[in-house]
N, C-alpha and C positions, 0 to 999 in steps of 0.2 A: 504494500500500500504506500503510495507516494504522496498522498494528500494529508498534510499534518493535522488539519481539522478533523477529518474522518478518523484518523488514527487516534487522536486524543479522545474523541467520542467513543471509539471502540474500547479503549482502555479505561474509560470512566474518569479521565483527567479533567480538572477544572482550572480555568485561567485564574491567575492571581497577580496583583500588582507588586507584592513583596513576598519574600520567602519561598520563591519557586525552587523546587528540587528536580524538575524535569524540564528540559528544553528540547523542543521538536523543531527540526530544520528541514525545509524543502530545498533540494539542490537542483540547479539548472544544468549542471554538467554531468552527463551520464558516466564519464570516466571516473567519477567519485566511487562508483560501485565496483570498479575493478579491484579495489583494495579490500573488499568485503570477504570475510570468511564465514562459512556456514557450519555450525556444529550442532547436531541434534535438532535441526530446524530453526535455530536461533542465528540471526545475522549479526556479525561483529565487524565493526569498522577497524581499520588499522590503528594500533596504539598511538602512532605518531600523529594521526589526525585528531584523536581524542585530546592529546596534549596540546596541540595547536589551538583547538577550540577552547579548552579550559584556560589556557594562558591569556586568552583575549576575552574571557567571559567576565561578567560582573560578579560582585559578592566574593565568595570564597574560591571562585574558579581558579584564579592564578595560584593560590596556595595548593589547591588540589592538583593542578597541572605540574607544579614543582615537585610534589610528592610522587606523582606518577612518573615523572622524568627520572627522579632518583631511583625508583623501583626498576625502571627500564634499564638504567645503567648497571644496576647490581644483578639483574636477571636477564641479560641479553639473550641467553640460550633458550629462554622460555617463550619469547615473543617474536624474535627475528626469524623470518622465513629463509 
C-alpha cells in the first residue's frame, strides 16, 4: 500500500500535533524500494535510510539516529549486505 492515509487508517493510527511516534512517508521515487528487504512478509527499509530520516527528523529523531548509527558501526556484520 503506497497511500499513507489509507495505510494509517488500516493500522488505526490517529494524527497528532505533538508527541507523534509514527511517521508515514509517501515516496515519489520508485528506486527507494530497491533497498527494501522482505522477511516473513514484513518490508524493511535499508538501515542507512532509517538513519538519514531520523537525523533530519524533529523531536528525539536525531538522538535516535545517532544511537542507530552507533549500533550500525558496532554491528556491521548484522546489517550490511
